[in-house]
C-alpha beads as a LAMMPS data file, in Angstrom:
LAMMPS data file: protein, C-alpha beads

295 atoms
294 bonds

1 atom types
1 bond types

-500.0 500.0 xlo xhi
-500.0 500.0 ylo yhi
-500.0 500.0 zlo zhi

Masses

1 110.0

Atoms # bond

1 1 1 0.000 0.000 0.000
2 1 1 1.000 3.640 -0.450
3 1 1 1.489 4.294 3.261
4 1 1 3.690 1.201 3.702
5 1 1 5.929 2.345 0.888
6 1 1 6.219 5.742 2.499
7 1 1 7.229 4.128 5.791
8 1 1 9.962 2.011 4.167
9 1 1 11.312 5.035 2.317
10 1 1 11.512 7.233 5.426
11 1 1 13.281 4.588 7.538
12 1 1 16.560 4.454 5.514
13 1 1 16.719 8.190 5.504
14 1 1 16.603 8.134 9.235
15 1 1 19.323 5.447 9.377
16 1 1 21.494 7.413 7.031
17 1 1 21.339 10.225 9.405
18 1 1 22.734 8.114 12.291
19 1 1 25.554 10.440 12.504
20 1 1 23.273 13.085 13.831
21 1 1 22.874 13.621 17.540
22 1 1 20.891 11.331 19.723
23 1 1 18.462 14.118 20.465
24 1 1 17.700 14.612 16.860
25 1 1 17.475 10.892 16.441
26 1 1 14.976 10.608 19.213
27 1 1 13.049 13.444 17.725
28 1 1 13.133 11.744 14.373
29 1 1 11.905 8.519 15.907
30 1 1 9.178 10.351 17.716
31 1 1 8.198 12.085 14.514
32 1 1 8.244 8.747 12.718
33 1 1 5.971 7.209 15.342
34 1 1 3.676 10.180 15.158
35 1 1 3.625 9.902 11.409
36 1 1 3.010 6.167 11.647
37 1 1 0.135 6.761 14.026
38 1 1 -1.237 9.421 11.722
39 1 1 -0.906 7.027 8.795
40 1 1 -2.581 4.264 10.778
41 1 1 -5.329 6.653 11.849
42 1 1 -5.717 7.737 8.244
43 1 1 -5.768 4.106 7.176
44 1 1 -8.410 3.377 9.819
45 1 1 -10.407 6.350 8.666
46 1 1 -10.064 5.157 5.100
47 1 1 -11.177 1.681 6.145
48 1 1 -14.104 3.113 8.067
49 1 1 -14.992 5.302 5.119
50 1 1 -14.647 2.301 2.820
51 1 1 -16.942 0.294 5.090
52 1 1 -19.370 3.211 5.228
53 1 1 -19.255 3.446 1.462
54 1 1 -19.848 -0.307 1.164
55 1 1 -22.657 -0.035 3.717
56 1 1 -24.114 2.938 1.885
57 1 1 -23.809 1.090 -1.425
58 1 1 -25.531 -1.925 0.160
59 1 1 -28.249 0.320 1.552
60 1 1 -28.559 1.933 -1.874
61 1 1 -28.817 -1.478 -3.482
62 1 1 -31.386 -2.475 -0.888
63 1 1 -33.222 0.787 -1.487
64 1 1 -33.125 0.201 -5.234
65 1 1 -34.464 -3.308 -4.691
66 1 1 -37.176 -1.986 -2.404
67 1 1 -37.978 0.715 -4.928
68 1 1 -38.112 -1.917 -7.656
69 1 1 -40.366 -4.058 -5.506
70 1 1 -42.489 -1.022 -4.680
71 1 1 -42.679 -0.139 -8.379
72 1 1 -43.734 -3.689 -9.147
73 1 1 -46.390 -3.398 -6.462
74 1 1 -47.477 -0.048 -7.929
75 1 1 -47.578 -1.601 -11.384
76 1 1 -49.632 -4.507 -10.048
77 1 1 -51.958 -2.098 -8.258
78 1 1 -52.299 0.026 -11.384
79 1 1 -53.036 -3.063 -13.446
80 1 1 -55.535 -4.184 -10.831
81 1 1 -57.123 -0.719 -10.898
82 1 1 -57.245 -0.889 -14.683
83 1 1 -58.791 -4.347 -14.542
84 1 1 -61.271 -3.139 -11.919
85 1 1 -62.161 -0.139 -14.076
86 1 1 -62.715 -2.464 -17.044
87 1 1 -64.860 -4.731 -14.878
88 1 1 -66.825 -1.700 -13.660
89 1 1 -67.323 -0.503 -17.241
90 1 1 -68.443 -3.978 -18.272
91 1 1 -70.796 -4.102 -15.286
92 1 1 -72.126 -0.629 -16.164
93 1 1 -72.784 -1.736 -19.742
94 1 1 -74.504 -4.846 -18.419
95 1 1 -76.664 -2.659 -16.175
96 1 1 -77.531 -0.383 -19.118
97 1 1 -78.331 -3.426 -21.267
98 1 1 -80.442 -4.894 -18.468
99 1 1 -82.290 -1.586 -18.076
100 1 1 -82.982 -1.450 -21.809
101 1 1 -84.165 -5.053 -21.737
102 1 1 -86.353 -4.247 -18.736
103 1 1 -87.843 -1.295 -20.620
104 1 1 -88.540 -3.574 -23.594
105 1 1 -90.131 -6.151 -21.309
106 1 1 -92.237 -3.456 -19.640
107 1 1 -93.347 -2.156 -23.038
108 1 1 -94.145 -5.712 -24.119
109 1 1 -96.052 -6.224 -20.877
110 1 1 -98.116 -3.111 -21.567
111 1 1 -98.739 -4.274 -25.138
112 1 1 -99.857 -7.676 -23.878
113 1 1 -102.098 -6.054 -21.272
114 1 1 -103.598 -3.851 -23.974
115 1 1 -104.064 -6.857 -26.267
116 1 1 -105.641 -8.763 -23.378
117 1 1 -108.012 -5.878 -22.651
118 1 1 -108.892 -5.602 -26.325
119 1 1 -109.387 -9.356 -26.554
120 1 1 -111.616 -9.311 -23.488
121 1 1 -113.599 -6.412 -24.967
122 1 1 -113.878 -8.271 -28.271
123 1 1 -114.975 -11.427 -26.486
124 1 1 -117.602 -9.428 -24.594
125 1 1 -118.749 -7.903 -27.887
126 1 1 -118.885 -11.321 -29.530
127 1 1 -120.932 -12.646 -26.623
128 1 1 -123.259 -9.663 -26.969
129 1 1 -123.490 -10.210 -30.719
130 1 1 -124.225 -13.876 -30.137
131 1 1 -126.910 -12.967 -27.601
132 1 1 -128.336 -10.360 -29.979
133 1 1 -128.365 -12.855 -32.840
134 1 1 -130.152 -15.382 -30.626
135 1 1 -132.661 -12.736 -29.557
136 1 1 -133.171 -11.629 -33.168
137 1 1 -133.880 -15.212 -34.215
138 1 1 -136.355 -15.559 -31.366
139 1 1 -138.130 -12.366 -32.456
140 1 1 -138.095 -13.568 -36.062
141 1 1 -139.762 -16.812 -34.994
142 1 1 -142.399 -14.838 -33.089
143 1 1 -143.030 -12.591 -36.118
144 1 1 -143.466 -15.612 -38.366
145 1 1 -145.766 -17.290 -35.868
146 1 1 -147.875 -14.174 -35.154
147 1 1 -148.127 -13.156 -38.818
148 1 1 -148.460 -16.660 -40.236
149 1 1 -151.997 -16.071 -41.575
150 1 1 -150.903 -12.968 -43.475
151 1 1 -147.775 -14.741 -44.736
152 1 1 -149.821 -17.668 -45.984
153 1 1 -152.271 -15.237 -47.607
154 1 1 -149.486 -13.542 -49.579
155 1 1 -149.991 -10.196 -47.843
156 1 1 -146.410 -9.990 -46.580
157 1 1 -143.153 -11.872 -46.153
158 1 1 -140.783 -12.016 -43.180
159 1 1 -137.077 -12.571 -43.733
160 1 1 -133.649 -11.903 -42.228
161 1 1 -131.483 -9.791 -44.533
162 1 1 -128.029 -8.491 -43.608
163 1 1 -128.721 -9.289 -39.969
164 1 1 -132.028 -7.390 -39.958
165 1 1 -135.589 -8.693 -39.714
166 1 1 -137.525 -7.415 -42.747
167 1 1 -141.332 -7.400 -43.013
168 1 1 -142.063 -6.828 -46.702
169 1 1 -145.529 -5.555 -47.708
170 1 1 -146.279 -5.162 -51.435
171 1 1 -147.735 -1.751 -52.316
172 1 1 -150.849 -3.268 -53.886
173 1 1 -151.836 -4.422 -50.410
174 1 1 -151.480 -0.947 -48.916
175 1 1 -151.819 1.747 -51.618
176 1 1 -153.332 2.437 -54.971
177 1 1 -150.969 3.359 -57.792
178 1 1 -149.486 6.834 -57.323
179 1 1 -151.239 7.299 -53.983
180 1 1 -150.026 7.581 -50.387
181 1 1 -153.469 6.886 -48.887
182 1 1 -153.878 3.497 -47.263
183 1 1 -156.427 0.989 -48.509
184 1 1 -158.833 -0.491 -45.940
185 1 1 -157.087 -3.806 -46.499
186 1 1 -153.777 -2.112 -45.855
187 1 1 -154.998 -0.562 -42.600
188 1 1 -156.177 -3.967 -41.403
189 1 1 -152.828 -5.546 -42.278
190 1 1 -150.900 -2.797 -40.468
191 1 1 -153.145 -3.127 -37.420
192 1 1 -152.093 -6.767 -37.083
193 1 1 -148.453 -5.808 -37.540
194 1 1 -148.768 -3.010 -34.949
195 1 1 -150.018 -5.500 -32.358
196 1 1 -146.820 -7.483 -32.908
197 1 1 -144.392 -4.515 -32.921
198 1 1 -145.974 -3.175 -29.744
199 1 1 -144.636 -6.238 -27.896
200 1 1 -141.011 -5.187 -28.504
201 1 1 -140.677 -1.773 -26.860
202 1 1 -136.891 -2.270 -26.557
203 1 1 -136.496 -2.467 -30.351
204 1 1 -136.307 0.212 -33.001
205 1 1 -138.036 -0.076 -36.368
206 1 1 -137.620 1.854 -39.587
207 1 1 -140.397 2.082 -42.182
208 1 1 -138.876 2.209 -45.681
209 1 1 -140.793 3.190 -48.808
210 1 1 -139.677 1.880 -52.240
211 1 1 -140.992 2.358 -55.786
212 1 1 -140.271 0.979 -59.226
213 1 1 -138.367 3.022 -61.782
214 1 1 -141.439 4.467 -63.510
215 1 1 -141.134 8.229 -63.002
216 1 1 -143.876 10.214 -61.310
217 1 1 -144.292 13.948 -61.455
218 1 1 -147.187 15.748 -59.841
219 1 1 -147.727 18.758 -57.645
220 1 1 -147.756 16.488 -54.578
221 1 1 -145.028 14.054 -55.652
222 1 1 -142.393 15.686 -57.860
223 1 1 -140.441 12.382 -57.873
224 1 1 -140.502 8.857 -56.544
225 1 1 -138.569 10.025 -53.496
226 1 1 -141.496 12.109 -52.329
227 1 1 -143.950 9.299 -53.079
228 1 1 -141.919 6.622 -51.252
229 1 1 -141.249 8.898 -48.289
230 1 1 -144.895 9.971 -48.028
231 1 1 -146.046 6.332 -48.017
232 1 1 -143.482 5.487 -45.288
233 1 1 -144.711 8.420 -43.169
234 1 1 -148.339 7.318 -43.657
235 1 1 -147.436 3.902 -42.246
236 1 1 -145.516 5.497 -39.358
237 1 1 -148.502 7.638 -38.361
238 1 1 -150.842 4.669 -38.456
239 1 1 -148.508 2.504 -36.361
240 1 1 -148.000 5.198 -33.719
241 1 1 -151.779 5.660 -33.588
242 1 1 -151.922 1.955 -32.766
243 1 1 -149.630 2.310 -29.709
244 1 1 -146.243 1.655 -31.330
245 1 1 -143.845 3.934 -29.362
246 1 1 -142.995 6.987 -31.530
247 1 1 -139.431 7.042 -30.209
248 1 1 -138.901 3.532 -31.563
249 1 1 -140.020 4.183 -35.124
250 1 1 -138.742 6.235 -38.069
251 1 1 -139.453 6.702 -41.788
252 1 1 -137.247 6.705 -44.894
253 1 1 -137.959 6.941 -48.625
254 1 1 -135.598 5.399 -51.181
255 1 1 -137.591 5.930 -54.383
256 1 1 -136.506 3.518 -57.100
257 1 1 -132.884 3.317 -55.975
258 1 1 -133.001 0.108 -53.904
259 1 1 -134.824 -2.358 -56.133
260 1 1 -135.146 -5.967 -55.062
261 1 1 -135.161 -7.257 -58.656
262 1 1 -134.788 -5.925 -62.171
263 1 1 -137.385 -3.349 -63.266
264 1 1 -137.509 -4.617 -66.842
265 1 1 -140.698 -6.656 -66.310
266 1 1 -144.048 -5.797 -64.767
267 1 1 -143.590 -8.616 -62.292
268 1 1 -140.219 -7.172 -61.253
269 1 1 -141.639 -3.653 -60.925
270 1 1 -144.480 -4.987 -58.768
271 1 1 -141.973 -6.598 -56.410
272 1 1 -139.998 -3.358 -56.176
273 1 1 -143.105 -1.316 -55.201
274 1 1 -143.215 -2.109 -51.499
275 1 1 -143.135 -1.000 -47.872
276 1 1 -140.487 -2.648 -45.668
277 1 1 -140.630 -2.608 -41.879
278 1 1 -137.043 -3.125 -40.689
279 1 1 -136.109 -4.124 -37.153
280 1 1 -132.835 -2.269 -36.717
281 1 1 -129.911 -4.106 -35.089
282 1 1 -128.901 -3.108 -31.567
283 1 1 -125.792 -1.024 -32.275
284 1 1 -125.048 -0.596 -28.574
285 1 1 -123.465 -4.042 -28.536
286 1 1 -120.871 -2.751 -31.002
287 1 1 -120.055 0.403 -29.036
288 1 1 -116.726 -0.987 -27.806
289 1 1 -115.710 -1.768 -31.396
290 1 1 -116.638 1.596 -32.905
291 1 1 -113.894 4.248 -33.150
292 1 1 -113.988 6.829 -30.391
293 1 1 -114.670 10.383 -31.580
294 1 1 -112.982 13.073 -29.538
295 1 1 -114.908 16.335 -29.152

Bonds

1 1 1 2
2 1 2 3
3 1 3 4
4 1 4 5
5 1 5 6
6 1 6 7
7 1 7 8
8 1 8 9
9 1 9 10
10 1 10 11
11 1 11 12
12 1 12 13
13 1 13 14
14 1 14 15
15 1 15 16
16 1 16 17
17 1 17 18
18 1 18 19
19 1 19 20
20 1 20 21
21 1 21 22
22 1 22 23
23 1 23 24
24 1 24 25
25 1 25 26
26 1 26 27
27 1 27 28
28 1 28 29
29 1 29 30
30 1 30 31
31 1 31 32
32 1 32 33
33 1 33 34
34 1 34 35
35 1 35 36
36 1 36 37
37 1 37 38
38 1 38 39
39 1 39 40
40 1 40 41
41 1 41 42
42 1 42 43
43 1 43 44
44 1 44 45
45 1 45 46
46 1 46 47
47 1 47 48
48 1 48 49
49 1 49 50
50 1 50 51
51 1 51 52
52 1 52 53
53 1 53 54
54 1 54 55
55 1 55 56
56 1 56 57
57 1 57 58
58 1 58 59
59 1 59 60
60 1 60 61
61 1 61 62
62 1 62 63
63 1 63 64
64 1 64 65
65 1 65 66
66 1 66 67
67 1 67 68
68 1 68 69
69 1 69 70
70 1 70 71
71 1 71 72
72 1 72 73
73 1 73 74
74 1 74 75
75 1 75 76
76 1 76 77
77 1 77 78
78 1 78 79
79 1 79 80
80 1 80 81
81 1 81 82
82 1 82 83
83 1 83 84
84 1 84 85
85 1 85 86
86 1 86 87
87 1 87 88
88 1 88 89
89 1 89 90
90 1 90 91
91 1 91 92
92 1 92 93
93 1 93 94
94 1 94 95
95 1 95 96
96 1 96 97
97 1 97 98
98 1 98 99
99 1 99 100
100 1 100 101
101 1 101 102
102 1 102 103
103 1 103 104
104 1 104 105
105 1 105 106
106 1 106 107
107 1 107 108
108 1 108 109
109 1 109 110
110 1 110 111
111 1 111 112
112 1 112 113
113 1 113 114
114 1 114 115
115 1 115 116
116 1 116 117
117 1 117 118
118 1 118 119
119 1 119 120
120 1 120 121
121 1 121 122
122 1 122 123
123 1 123 124
124 1 124 125
125 1 125 126
126 1 126 127
127 1 127 128
128 1 128 129
129 1 129 130
130 1 130 131
131 1 131 132
132 1 132 133
133 1 133 134
134 1 134 135
135 1 135 136
136 1 136 137
137 1 137 138
138 1 138 139
139 1 139 140
140 1 140 141
141 1 141 142
142 1 142 143
143 1 143 144
144 1 144 145
145 1 145 146
146 1 146 147
147 1 147 148
148 1 148 149
149 1 149 150
150 1 150 151
151 1 151 152
152 1 152 153
153 1 153 154
154 1 154 155
155 1 155 156
156 1 156 157
157 1 157 158
158 1 158 159
159 1 159 160
160 1 160 161
161 1 161 162
162 1 162 163
163 1 163 164
164 1 164 165
165 1 165 166
166 1 166 167
167 1 167 168
168 1 168 169
169 1 169 170
170 1 170 171
171 1 171 172
172 1 172 173
173 1 173 174
174 1 174 175
175 1 175 176
176 1 176 177
177 1 177 178
178 1 178 179
179 1 179 180
180 1 180 181
181 1 181 182
182 1 182 183
183 1 183 184
184 1 184 185
185 1 185 186
186 1 186 187
187 1 187 188
188 1 188 189
189 1 189 190
190 1 190 191
191 1 191 192
192 1 192 193
193 1 193 194
194 1 194 195
195 1 195 196
196 1 196 197
197 1 197 198
198 1 198 199
199 1 199 200
200 1 200 201
201 1 201 202
202 1 202 203
203 1 203 204
204 1 204 205
205 1 205 206
206 1 206 207
207 1 207 208
208 1 208 209
209 1 209 210
210 1 210 211
211 1 211 212
212 1 212 213
213 1 213 214
214 1 214 215
215 1 215 216
216 1 216 217
217 1 217 218
218 1 218 219
219 1 219 220
220 1 220 221
221 1 221 222
222 1 222 223
223 1 223 224
224 1 224 225
225 1 225 226
226 1 226 227
227 1 227 228
228 1 228 229
229 1 229 230
230 1 230 231
231 1 231 232
232 1 232 233
233 1 233 234
234 1 234 235
235 1 235 236
236 1 236 237
237 1 237 238
238 1 238 239
239 1 239 240
240 1 240 241
241 1 241 242
242 1 242 243
243 1 243 244
244 1 244 245
245 1 245 246
246 1 246 247
247 1 247 248
248 1 248 249
249 1 249 250
250 1 250 251
251 1 251 252
252 1 252 253
253 1 253 254
254 1 254 255
255 1 255 256
256 1 256 257
257 1 257 258
258 1 258 259
259 1 259 260
260 1 260 261
261 1 261 262
262 1 262 263
263 1 263 264
264 1 264 265
265 1 265 266
266 1 266 267
267 1 267 268
268 1 268 269
269 1 269 270
270 1 270 271
271 1 271 272
272 1 272 273
273 1 273 274
274 1 274 275
275 1 275 276
276 1 276 277
277 1 277 278
278 1 278 279
279 1 279 280
280 1 280 281
281 1 281 282
282 1 282 283
283 1 283 284
284 1 284 285
285 1 285 286
286 1 286 287
287 1 287 288
288 1 288 289
289 1 289 290
290 1 290 291
291 1 291 292
292 1 292 293
293 1 293 294
294 1 294 295
């Protein structure tokens, strides 16, 4: 080492100076010892410093390792946070999807409830229609039974047309040609009919007048409309006079525009000249099916 070399070099110099006085020699020895002690102290200090450096380097290495481990832990935590954030985002999307699905299910539920309500209303309407049809058939049977003598005598017919009961009276039974005044035979026929209609105060009837296509033009009847309407009104007045409720009866004239058969033959024209007493269907049973009109 450097200090050892220095010691070896100084010693010969001291020996070479043996010729000097003993006092100087002693002083030189003392100085050598002092220098040796200083060198040893310096060497010790260097050793201590070297140990401190090694210790510091070890601590630095340990610190670096700890920092590396801490960084790894931070990296793991950051990755875990990232994974957690991804899981939270996935969960949030699942919640949103579930909410949308729930909304769809709720909308479907409302649609099904509406369909169920409509189906129930339709079923109720169908039951009412079925009951009305049954009641109509019962009334038809009563009409046929009560008016059987007139039917057999060719004075009228009773039929069901488009869901309506139709009592058809040829004009030659009721009126003379071009006239709206009832024949005695016609009054008698209508009296029998009135006794039947009077039994059904919950039903509405419309008296319809019809003509053939032969035109009429007079001061009283400018056209077949006036003639057919006047005949229908004549029947209405007679029926109400015979206790048929006025609120249940009405009149309409169709002229030649609703023929039963072709007007090309006299037989066809005779069939088209008629009075029809129509039992109107009960439209209240269809009220749930009719479109609602907002005011």
